[in-house]
C-alpha positions as semicolon CSV with decimal commas, in nm:
position;residue;x (nm);y (nm);z (nm)
1;X;-0,411;-0,843;1,682
2;X;-0,204;-0,584;1,871
3;X;-0,184;-0,364;1,561
4;X;-0,561;-0,387;1,524
5;X;-0,607;-0,272;1,884
6;X;-0,368;0,017;1,821
7;X;-0,569;0,124;1,515
8;X;-0,900;0,106;1,701
9;X;-0,774;0,284;2,012
10;X;-0,603;0,567;1,826
11;X;-0,900;0,626;1,598
12;X;-1,143;0,618;1,892
13;X;-0,921;0,870;2,072
14;X;-0,969;1,113;1,784
15;X;-0,643;1,078;1,594
16;X;-0,657;1,138;1,217
17;X;-0,634;0,839;0,983
18;X;-0,288;0,953;0,871
19;X;-0,153;0,935;1,228
20;X;-0,328;0,605;1,297
21;X;-0,180;0,460;0,979
22;X;0,176;0,573;1,061
23;X;0,155;0,442;1,418
24;X;0,008;0,107;1,309
25;X;0,297;0,002;1,087
26;X;0,070;-0,109;0,804
27;X;0,195;-0,045;0,452
28;X;-0,123;0,121;0,328
29;X;-0,397;0,342;0,465
30;X;-0,655;0,101;0,326
31;X;-0,543;-0,149;0,591
32;X;-0,651;0,099;0,858
33;X;-0,995;0,135;0,696
34;X;-1,020;-0,244;0,664
35;X;-0,949;-0,294;1,035
36;X;-1,197;-0,025;1,141
37;X;-1,468;-0,170;0,917
38;X;-1,393;-0,526;1,033
39;X;-1,461;-0,422;1,393
40;X;-1,770;-0,215;1,310
41;X;-1,611;0,119;1,396
42;X;-1,815;0,406;1,255
43;X;-1,594;0,633;1,048
44;X;-1,658;0,993;1,143
45;X;-1,374;1,199;1,000
46;X;-1,472;1,444;0,727
47;X;-1,725;1,378;0,454
48;X;-1,593;1,034;0,359
49;X;-1,679;0,714;0,540
50;X;-1,403;0,497;0,403
51;X;-1,130;0,481;0,145
52;X;-1,177;0,726;-0,138
53;X;-1,279;0,547;-0,456
54;X;-1,120;0,600;-0,794
55;X;-1,297;0,845;-1,026
56;X;-1,452;0,573;-1,245
57;X;-1,592;0,390;-0,938
58;X;-1,774;0,690;-0,791
59;X;-2,150;0,703;-0,810
60;X;-2,279;0,967;-1,047
61;X;-1,940;1,049;-1,194
62;X;-2,014;1,196;-1,535
63;X;-1,681;1,360;-1,602
64;X;-1,584;1,308;-1,965
């Protein structure tokens, strides 16, 4: 629970996901997104609102 609080507090203070991830001690960035989503934190960094999906999972991807 302490790591979750760290993630939430750092993100709310304006730190980039990369810094939040490194400070949290989690093995993957997706853990940071999972924690933020679990606690209803609105993601407001850049044009993405969560983990970036793989090419074949993206909506409207017609790259062949």
